[in-house]
SEMI-175433 format. One record per residue (C-alpha): residue number from 1; x, y, z; residue in three letters. Coordinates in pm, whole numbers, plus 50000, padded with zeros to 5 digits. Last residue first. Example, Ala and Ser with C-alpha at 12.3 -4.5 7.8 and 13.67 -1.06 7.14 Angstrom:
<sites>
<site num="2" px="51367" py="49894" pz="50714" residu="SER"/>
<site num="1" px="51230" py="49550" pz="50780" residu="ALA"/>
</sites>
This chain:
<sites>
<site num="163" px="81081" py="77869" pz="70483" residu="GLU"/>
<site num="162" px="81165" py="78239" pz="70468" residu="GLU"/>
<site num="161" px="80926" py="78308" pz="70179" residu="ASP"/>
<site num="160" px="80643" py="78145" pz="70375" residu="ILE"/>
<site num="159" px="80717" py="78365" pz="70676" residu="ARG"/>
<site num="158" px="80701" py="78673" pz="70453" residu="GLY"/>
<site num="157" px="80363" py="78554" pz="70328" residu="LEU"/>
<site num="156" px="80244" py="78548" pz="70688" residu="ALA"/>
<site num="155" px="80364" py="78906" pz="70734" residu="GLU"/>
<site num="154" px="80170" py="79013" pz="70423" residu="LEU"/>
<site num="153" px="79854" py="78846" pz="70552" residu="ALA"/>
<site num="152" px="79879" py="79012" pz="70893" residu="GLY"/>
<site num="151" px="79953" py="79346" pz="70725" residu="LEU"/>
<site num="150" px="79611" py="79344" pz="70559" residu="GLU"/>
<site num="149" px="79431" py="79341" pz="70893" residu="ARG"/>
<site num="148" px="79613" py="79650" pz="71022" residu="GLU"/>
<site num="147" px="79567" py="79816" pz="70681" residu="VAL"/>
<site num="146" px="79189" py="79824" pz="70719" residu="ILE"/>
<site num="145" px="79175" py="80017" pz="71047" residu="ARG"/>
<site num="144" px="79423" py="80285" pz="70942" residu="GLU"/>
<site num="143" px="79266" py="80304" pz="70595" residu="TRP"/>
<site num="142" px="78926" py="80397" pz="70727" residu="GLU"/>
<site num="141" px="79065" py="80690" pz="70929" residu="GLU"/>
<site num="140" px="79270" py="80807" pz="70629" residu="PRO"/>
<site num="139" px="78978" py="80790" pz="70382" residu="ARG"/>
<site num="138" px="78972" py="80502" pz="70140" residu="THR"/>
<site num="137" px="78982" py="80454" pz="69763" residu="ARG"/>
<site num="136" px="79339" py="80577" pz="69719" residu="GLN"/>
<site num="135" px="79469" py="80331" pz="69981" residu="MET"/>
<site num="134" px="79303" py="80039" pz="69805" residu="MET"/>
<site num="133" px="79464" py="80141" pz="69476" residu="ALA"/>
<site num="132" px="79795" py="80169" pz="69662" residu="PHE"/>
<site num="131" px="79767" py="79812" pz="69789" residu="HIS"/>
<site num="130" px="79654" py="79683" pz="69450" residu="VAL"/>
<site num="129" px="79958" py="79840" pz="69282" residu="ASP"/>
<site num="128" px="80187" py="79697" pz="69551" residu="VAL"/>
<site num="127" px="80029" py="79354" pz="69496" residu="ALA"/>
<site num="126" px="80082" py="79386" pz="69118" residu="ARG"/>
<site num="125" px="80452" py="79459" pz="69167" residu="SER"/>
<site num="124" px="80485" py="79174" pz="69413" residu="ARG"/>
<site num="123" px="80310" py="78936" pz="69175" residu="ARG"/>
<site num="122" px="80546" py="79030" pz="68891" residu="ALA"/>
<site num="121" px="80845" py="78995" pz="69124" residu="LEU"/>
<site num="120" px="80728" py="78654" pz="69240" residu="ARG"/>
<site num="119" px="80669" py="78533" pz="68883" residu="ARG"/>
<site num="118" px="81020" py="78640" pz="68784" residu="GLU"/>
<site num="117" px="81172" py="78480" pz="69095" residu="ARG"/>
<site num="116" px="80995" py="78151" pz="69024" residu="CYS"/>
<site num="115" px="81138" py="78142" pz="68672" residu="THR"/>
<site num="114" px="81485" py="78231" pz="68801" residu="ALA"/>
<site num="113" px="81471" py="77958" pz="69066" residu="ILE"/>
<site num="112" px="81369" py="77695" pz="68813" residu="GLU"/>
<site num="111" px="81636" py="77806" pz="68565" residu="ALA"/>
<site num="110" px="81906" py="77814" pz="68835" residu="GLU"/>
<site num="109" px="81831" py="77459" pz="68941" residu="PHE"/>
<site num="108" px="81845" py="77334" pz="68581" residu="ALA"/>
<site num="107" px="82163" py="77539" pz="68523" residu="SER"/>
<site num="106" px="82333" py="77358" pz="68810" residu="ARG"/>
<site num="105" px="82292" py="77034" pz="68625" residu="THR"/>
<site num="104" px="82075" py="76733" pz="68689" residu="ALA"/>
<site num="103" px="82215" py="76397" pz="68577" residu="ALA"/>
<site num="102" px="82174" py="76237" pz="68919" residu="PRO"/>
<site num="101" px="81805" py="76333" pz="68924" residu="ASP"/>
<site num="100" px="81687" py="76350" pz="69286" residu="ALA"/>
<site num="99" px="81796" py="76716" pz="69306" residu="ASN"/>
<site num="98" px="81576" py="76800" pz="69010" residu="ILE"/>
<site num="97" px="81279" py="76637" pz="69179" residu="ASP"/>
<site num="96" px="81356" py="76814" pz="69508" residu="ARG"/>
<site num="95" px="81382" py="77146" pz="69321" residu="LEU"/>
<site num="94" px="81047" py="77079" pz="69153" residu="ARG"/>
<site num="93" px="80880" py="77003" pz="69489" residu="ARG"/>
<site num="92" px="81018" py="77321" pz="69651" residu="SER"/>
<site num="91" px="80915" py="77525" pz="69350" residu="LEU"/>
<site num="90" px="80565" py="77383" pz="69375" residu="GLN"/>
<site num="89" px="80540" py="77489" pz="69739" residu="GLU"/>
<site num="88" px="80670" py="77836" pz="69651" residu="LEU"/>
<site num="87" px="80417" py="77869" pz="69369" residu="ASP"/>
<site num="86" px="80132" py="77770" pz="69599" residu="THR"/>
<site num="85" px="80226" py="78045" pz="69847" residu="SER"/>
<site num="84" px="80263" py="78299" pz="69569" residu="GLN"/>
<site num="83" px="79927" py="78201" pz="69425" residu="ALA"/>
<site num="82" px="79768" py="78243" pz="69770" residu="GLN"/>
<site num="81" px="79916" py="78592" pz="69800" residu="LEU"/>
<site num="80" px="79805" py="78698" pz="69451" residu="LEU"/>
<site num="79" px="79456" py="78555" pz="69496" residu="GLY"/>
<site num="78" px="79418" py="78736" pz="69829" residu="ASP"/>
<site num="77" px="79530" py="79059" pz="69663" residu="LEU"/>
<site num="76" px="79267" py="79014" pz="69391" residu="GLU"/>
<site num="75" px="78997" py="78940" pz="69646" residu="ASP"/>
<site num="74" px="79107" py="79244" pz="69846" residu="VAL"/>
<site num="73" px="79080" py="79456" pz="69530" residu="LEU"/>
<site num="72" px="78727" py="79331" pz="69467" residu="GLY"/>
<site num="71" px="78636" py="79408" pz="69828" residu="LEU"/>
<site num="70" px="78774" py="79758" pz="69782" residu="LEU"/>
<site num="69" px="78570" py="79819" pz="69468" residu="GLU"/>
<site num="68" px="78252" py="79692" pz="69636" residu="ALA"/>
<site num="67" px="78313" py="79911" pz="69943" residu="ARG"/>
<site num="66" px="78383" py="80213" pz="69722" residu="ARG"/>
<site num="65" px="78052" py="80163" pz="69543" residu="GLN"/>
<site num="64" px="77857" py="80095" pz="69861" residu="ARG"/>
<site num="63" px="77981" py="80405" pz="70047" residu="ASP"/>
<site num="62" px="77990" py="80332" pz="70421" residu="ASP"/>
<site num="61" px="78342" py="80190" pz="70448" residu="VAL"/>
<site num="60" px="78438" py="80089" pz="70803" residu="GLU"/>
<site num="59" px="78245" py="79771" pz="70886" residu="ASP"/>
<site num="58" px="78241" py="79608" pz="70541" residu="ARG"/>
<site num="57" px="78604" py="79708" pz="70488" residu="ILE"/>
<site num="56" px="78703" py="79568" pz="70828" residu="ALA"/>
<site num="55" px="78524" py="79242" pz="70749" residu="SER"/>
<site num="54" px="78708" py="79209" pz="70419" residu="ARG"/>
<site num="53" px="79038" py="79274" pz="70595" residu="THR"/>
<site num="52" px="78952" py="79009" pz="70856" residu="ALA"/>
<site num="51" px="78884" py="78764" pz="70573" residu="GLN"/>
<site num="50" px="79219" py="78854" pz="70419" residu="MET"/>
<site num="49" px="79390" py="78799" pz="70754" residu="ALA"/>
<site num="48" px="79220" py="78461" pz="70798" residu="ASP"/>
<site num="47" px="79322" py="78343" pz="70452" residu="ALA"/>
<site num="46" px="79679" py="78463" pz="70503" residu="ILE"/>
<site num="45" px="79700" py="78292" pz="70844" residu="VAL"/>
<site num="44" px="79572" py="77969" pz="70690" residu="GLU"/>
<site num="43" px="79838" py="77989" pz="70418" residu="VAL"/>
<site num="42" px="80101" py="78066" pz="70683" residu="PRO"/>
<site num="41" px="80016" py="77735" pz="70851" residu="THR"/>
<site num="40" px="79853" py="77730" pz="71190" residu="ARG"/>
<site num="39" px="80016" py="77547" pz="71477" residu="ARG"/>
<site num="38" px="79766" py="77324" pz="71654" residu="GLU"/>
<site num="37" px="79877" py="77024" pz="71453" residu="ARG"/>
<site num="36" px="80231" py="77047" pz="71592" residu="ALA"/>
<site num="35" px="80105" py="77018" pz="71948" residu="CYS"/>
<site num="34" px="79930" py="76690" pz="71869" residu="GLY"/>
<site num="33" px="80242" py="76560" pz="71698" residu="ALA"/>
<site num="32" px="80441" py="76643" pz="72010" residu="LEU"/>
<site num="31" px="80199" py="76453" pz="72232" residu="ALA"/>
<site num="30" px="80196" py="76157" pz="71997" residu="GLY"/>
<site num="29" px="80575" py="76152" pz="71986" residu="THR"/>
<site num="28" px="80590" py="76159" pz="72366" residu="ALA"/>
<site num="27" px="80338" py="75876" pz="72389" residu="LEU"/>
<site num="26" px="80528" py="75675" pz="72128" residu="SER"/>
<site num="25" px="80857" py="75731" pz="72310" residu="LEU"/>
<site num="24" px="80712" py="75622" pz="72644" residu="THR"/>
<site num="23" px="80560" py="75310" pz="72488" residu="LEU"/>
<site num="22" px="80885" py="75230" pz="72308" residu="PRO"/>
<site num="21" px="81080" py="75264" pz="72636" residu="LEU"/>
<site num="20" px="80830" py="75070" pz="72848" residu="ILE"/>
<site num="19" px="80813" py="74776" pz="72606" residu="TRP"/>
<site num="18" px="81174" py="74665" pz="72621" residu="CYS"/>
<site num="17" px="81216" py="74755" pz="72989" residu="ARG"/>
<site num="16" px="80932" py="74521" pz="73076" residu="ILE"/>
<site num="15" px="81094" py="74252" pz="72864" residu="CYS"/>
<site num="14" px="81424" py="74300" pz="73043" residu="THR"/>
<site num="13" px="81256" py="74275" pz="73379" residu="LYS"/>
<site num="12" px="81078" py="73956" pz="73266" residu="ARG"/>
<site num="11" px="81400" py="73815" pz="73131" residu="ARG"/>
<site num="10" px="81572" py="73861" pz="73464" residu="PRO"/>
<site num="9" px="81282" py="73687" pz="73636" residu="ARG"/>
<site num="8" px="81247" py="73402" pz="73391" residu="LEU"/>
<site num="7" px="81558" py="73209" pz="73499" residu="SER"/>
<site num="6" px="81437" py="73218" pz="73857" residu="ARG"/>
<site num="5" px="81106" py="73064" pz="73759" residu="MET"/>
<site num="4" px="81276" py="72776" pz="73575" residu="TRP"/>
<site num="3" px="81500" py="72715" pz="73870" residu="ARG"/>
<site num="2" px="81195" py="72709" pz="74091" residu="ARG"/>
<site num="1" px="81033" py="72448" pz="73875" residu="MET"/>
</sites>
């Protein structure tokens, strides 16, 4: 019986080593996954920045008519930014689908990118128009406080474009 026990000891150490490494790796992976969830997506940052812009308009603009116009413009700008974010996600999926097709040509990639670029430029042009329309409807002291919130959304969209 002692021989049998001695033959188990090396195996027991090996078995302990076999489950300690996977356990350690799974705990580390779980910890990293938990940290990754805390990071906010650019889409969430855009939504928060637009909400902060709406709040700033409600706080700073006293005239009801101007306030209503500005809130409508913020809603339009929010829609433009969210549409751009969605469009970039869809472009990424379409490019992956094209890439998965062995018969795909370079022109298929270029066509998708060109279509997305056209929509992006149209949205950018409209966003600039909305931005200047907002600026025209505010006084300088109001605009300073409102534009700070708006820039957060535009910076988040820039991060989406980089990804």
